[in-house]
C-alpha positions in Angstrom: -4.3 1.6 -50.3 -0.8 0.2 -49.7 -0.4 -1.6 -46.4 1.4 0.3 -43.6 5.1 -0.8 -43.6 5.3 -0.1 -39.8 4.1 -2.9 -37.4 0.7 -2.6 -35.9 0.5 -1.8 -32.2 -2.4 -2.2 -29.7 -2.1 0.2 -26.8 -3.8 -1.4 -23.8 -4.9 1.1 -21.2 -6.3 -0.6 -18.0 -8.8 1.5 -15.9 -10.6 1.2 -12.7 -12.8 4.1 -11.5 -10.4 6.7 -13.0 -12.6 8.4 -15.5 -10.9 11.8 -15.5 -7.4 10.4 -15.5 -8.4 7.9 -18.2 -9.7 10.7 -20.5 -6.5 12.7 -20.0 -4.4 9.6 -20.9 -6.4 8.7 -23.9 -6.3 12.3 -25.2 -2.5 12.2 -24.8 -2.1 8.8 -26.5 -4.2 9.9 -29.4 -1.7 12.6 -30.2 1.1 10.1 -30.8 2.7 10.5 -34.2 3.2 6.8 -34.9 0.9 6.0 -37.8 -0.3 2.4 -37.0 -1.7 1.9 -33.6 -5.1 1.3 -32.0 -6.2 2.1 -28.4 -7.9 -0.5 -26.4 -9.3 0.5 -23.0 -9.8 -2.5 -20.6 -12.2 -1.4 -17.8 -12.1 -3.3 -14.6 -15.8 -3.0 -13.6 -15.7 0.8 -13.0 -18.7 2.4 -11.3 -17.8 6.1 -12.0 -19.0 6.4 -15.6 -15.7 5.5 -17.2 -17.2 3.0 -19.7 -20.1 5.3 -20.7 -17.6 8.2 -21.3 -15.4 6.1 -23.5 -18.4 4.8 -25.5 -19.9 8.3 -25.9 -16.8 10.5 -26.4 -14.2 8.2 -28.0 -15.7 6.3 -30.9 -12.3 5.2 -32.3 -11.3 3.6 -29.0 -12.1 -0.1 -28.4 -13.7 -0.8 -25.0 -13.2 -4.2 -23.3 -15.4 -4.6 -20.2 -14.5 -6.8 -17.2 -17.4 -7.4 -14.9 -15.3 -6.9 -11.8 -12.0 -5.5 -10.7 -9.5 -8.1 -11.7 -6.5 -6.2 -10.5 -3.5 -5.0 -12.5 -2.1 -8.3 -13.7 -5.2 -10.2 -14.6 -6.9 -7.1 -16.0 -4.0 -6.5 -18.3 -4.1 -10.2 -19.3 -7.5 -9.7 -20.7 -6.2 -6.8 -22.8 -3.1 -8.7 -23.9 -5.1 -11.7 -24.9 -7.5 -9.5 -26.9 -4.5 -8.1 -28.8 -3.0 -11.6 -29.4 -6.4 -12.8 -30.7 -6.2 -9.9 -33.3 -2.7 -11.0 -34.4 -0.9 -7.7 -33.8 2.9 -7.6 -33.7 3.3 -5.3 -30.7 1.3 -4.8 -27.5 1.8 -1.6 -25.5 0.7 -1.7 -21.9 0.0 1.8 -20.5 -1.3 3.0 -17.1 -4.4 5.2 -17.1 -2.5 8.0 -15.2 0.1 9.1 -17.6 1.0 11.7 -20.2 3.1 10.7 -23.2 5.4 12.5 -25.6 3.9 12.5 -29.1 7.0 10.6 -30.4 6.8 7.9 -27.7 5.8 5.0 -29.8 7.8 6.0 -32.8 11.0 6.1 -30.7 10.3 2.7 -29.2 9.6 1.0 -32.5 12.6 2.6 -34.1 14.8 1.3 -31.3 13.2 -2.2 -31.6 13.6 -2.7 -35.3 17.4 -3.4 -35.4 17.5 -5.6 -32.3 17.6 -9.4 -32.8 15.3 -11.4 -30.5 13.7 -8.3 -29.0 11.3 -9.1 -26.1 10.2 -5.7 -24.7 11.1 -2.1 -24.5 10.4 0.7 -22.0 10.7 4.5 -22.0 12.2 7.0 -19.6 9.5 7.9 -17.1 9.3 11.1 -15.0 7.1 12.1 -12.1 4.2 14.2 -13.6 4.4 16.6 -10.7 8.2 17.0 -11.1 8.6 16.7 -14.9 12.5 16.5 -14.8 12.7 14.0 -12.0 13.0 10.3 -12.8 10.4 7.8 -11.8 12.0 5.1 -14.0 15.2 5.0 -16.1 15.5 1.3 -16.4 14.8 -1.6 -14.0 17.3 -3.3 -11.7 16.9 -6.7 -10.1 19.6 -7.7 -7.6 19.5 -11.4 -6.7 22.0 -10.9 -3.9 20.0 -8.3 -2.0 16.5 -9.4 -3.0 15.6 -6.0 -4.4 13.6 -4.9 -7.5 14.1 -1.2 -8.1 13.8 1.7 -10.5 17.1 3.1 -11.7 17.4 6.8 -11.1 14.3 7.0 -8.9 13.8 10.6 -7.6 17.0 11.8 -9.2 16.9 14.9 -11.4 17.6 14.3 -15.1 21.1 15.6 -15.9 21.5 13.4 -19.0 23.0 10.5 -16.9 20.7 7.9 -18.3 20.5 9.0 -22.0 22.0 5.8 -23.5 19.9 3.1 -25.0 20.7 0.0 -23.0 19.6 -3.4 -21.9 17.8 -3.5 -18.6 16.7 -6.1 -16.1 13.1 -5.3 -16.3 10.6 -2.8 -17.5 7.7 -1.4 -15.4 4.2 -2.3 -16.5 3.3 1.4 -16.4 4.6 1.7 -20.0 5.7 -1.7 -21.4 5.9 -2.4 -25.1 6.0 -6.2 -25.7 6.6 -8.2 -28.9 3.6 -10.4 -29.4 5.6 -13.5 -30.4 7.7 -13.3 -27.3 4.6 -12.9 -25.2 3.1 -16.0 -26.8 6.2 -18.0 -25.9 6.6 -17.0 -22.2 2.9 -16.4 -21.3 1.0 -13.5 -19.8 1.2 -12.0 -16.3 1.2 -14.7 -13.6 -2.0 -14.6 -11.5 0.1 -15.6 -8.4 0.9 -11.9 -8.2 -2.7 -10.8 -8.2 -4.0 -8.2 -7.7 -0.7 -6.3 -8.2 3.1 -5.9 -7.8 6.0 -7.9 -9.2 4.1 -9.3 -12.1 6.0 -7.1 -14.5 9.3 -8.1 -13.1 8.3 -11.8 -13.3 7.2 -11.5 -17.0 10.5 -9.7 -17.8 12.5 -12.4 -16.1 10.8 -15.1 -18.1 11.6 -13.1 -21.3 15.3 -12.9 -20.3 15.5 -16.6 -19.4 14.0 -17.4 -22.8 16.8 -15.3 -24.4 14.9 -12.2 -25.2 16.4 -8.7 -24.8 14.8 -5.9 -22.8 15.7 -2.4 -23.9 15.4 0.9 -22.1 14.9 3.8 -24.6 15.6 7.2 -23.1 14.4 9.2 -26.2 10.9 7.8 -25.5 9.3 9.7 -22.6 6.3 9.4 -20.3 5.1 11.4 -17.3 3.4 9.4 -14.5 0.8 10.7 -12.0 2.2 8.2 -9.5 -0.3 6.0 -7.6 -3.3 7.9 -8.9 -4.6 4.8 -10.8 -4.5 2.6 -7.7 -6.1 5.1 -5.4 -3.4 7.1 -3.7 -0.1 6.5 -2.0 1.4 3.5 -0.1 -1.3 1.9 2.1 -1.0 -1.0 4.5 -2.5 -3.3 1.9 0.0 -2.3 -0.8 2.8 -2.7 1.7 1.7 -6.2 2.4 1.4 -7.1 -1.3 4.8 -5.7 -2.1 6.5 -7.7 0.6 4.6 -10.9 -0.2 5.1 -10.7 -3.9 8.8 -9.7 -3.7 9.6 -12.8 -1.7 7.6 -15.0 -4.1 9.6 -13.6 -7.0 13.0 -14.3 -5.4 11.9 -17.8 -4.2 11.1 -18.5 -7.8 14.2 -17.1 -9.5 17.1 -16.7 -7.0 19.7 -19.5 -6.7 20.1 -21.3 -3.3 23.5 -19.8 -2.7 22.1 -16.3 -3.0 19.5 -16.7 -0.2 21.9 -16.1 2.8 22.7 -12.8 1.3 19.1 -12.0 0.5 18.0 -12.9 4.1 20.6 -10.6 5.6 19.8 -7.8 3.2 16.1 -7.9 3.6 16.4 -8.4 7.4 18.6 -5.3 7.7 16.3 -3.2 5.5 13.2 -4.4 7.4 14.7 -3.5 10.8 15.5 0.0 9.4 12.0 0.4 7.9 10.3 -0.8 11.2 12.2 1.9 13.2 11.1 4.5 10.7 7.5 3.5 11.0 7.6 3.2 14.8 8.9 6.8 15.0 6.1 7.9 12.7 3.5 5.8 14.6 2.5 4.0 11.4 1.3 0.8 13.2 -0.9 -0.3 10.3 2.1 -0.3 8.0 4.1 -2.3 10.6 1.2 -4.8 10.9 1.0 -5.1 7.1 4.7 -5.7 6.8 4.4 -8.7 9.1 1.3 -9.9 7.3 3.2 -9.7 4.0 6.1 -11.8 5.4 3.7 -14.4 6.9 1.6 -14.8 3.7 4.8 -15.1 1.6 6.2 -17.8 3.9 2.9 -19.7 3.7 3.0 -19.5 -0.1 6.7 -20.2 -0.7 5.9 -23.8 -1.5 2.9 -23.0 -3.6 3.0 -25.2 -6.7 4.3 -22.6 -9.2 3.7 -23.3 -12.8 6.7 -24.8 -14.6 9.2 -22.4 -16.3 
């Protein structure tokens, strides 16, 4: 049999106690029309029968077992290292709470092939519950305001983001990475464990190394938001987001951008605090201050060299 002319892709699906969601995602990914991909489920020590279900019902899916819940970044690192050890050309990180268009991978690879020094690509992502409303249409990093955001978030799709374009970062929910680029810049940084900002950090390292990040609107995903991590915004998630956001900008922002960042984050924080006070969300308020305090304590953590 002649070798497949299209590059091999390992689809890495990270899971933790999400058996039903995982099965729905695997079923969807298996329907992709791209002819040269393998599915690798990395299980973060689930106790809900996820591993047993994959082994029994999905013989064509590779299962990698972590003994404990390593979190998003380090759990995915296990999967990415597994793929690198098998010398694949592309690694596709996927959440376990998504539905994909059958042409997803074909569209991404087609967009990647003509681009010189391609680092990573990402699709257009909608809310699953609102299938025409954006969750992600490219990533934006603003080094003057200290913000990492999804372009188009909660806006209805009227065709306004239908052009292939370079982007600041790509969410780890659906992130296609070229293996050679990943080898050069490294995996997710454990400093962001268990979650949040590790995808922005990896993408920033790719950009600093001269790689291009491409948003591909013809590739589409629907995301069951926060299902994989156990629900909506909790006090712990608030703390992590604040802490890791500050660590990211400490690492990459220039000194002359910090006065603007402090003013911007301070203004947004005051507004957010008033919102939470009105709602009586005192746990969220406490988490916000914990996030700031932990970030300040870690700002002089000896980061690895870039």
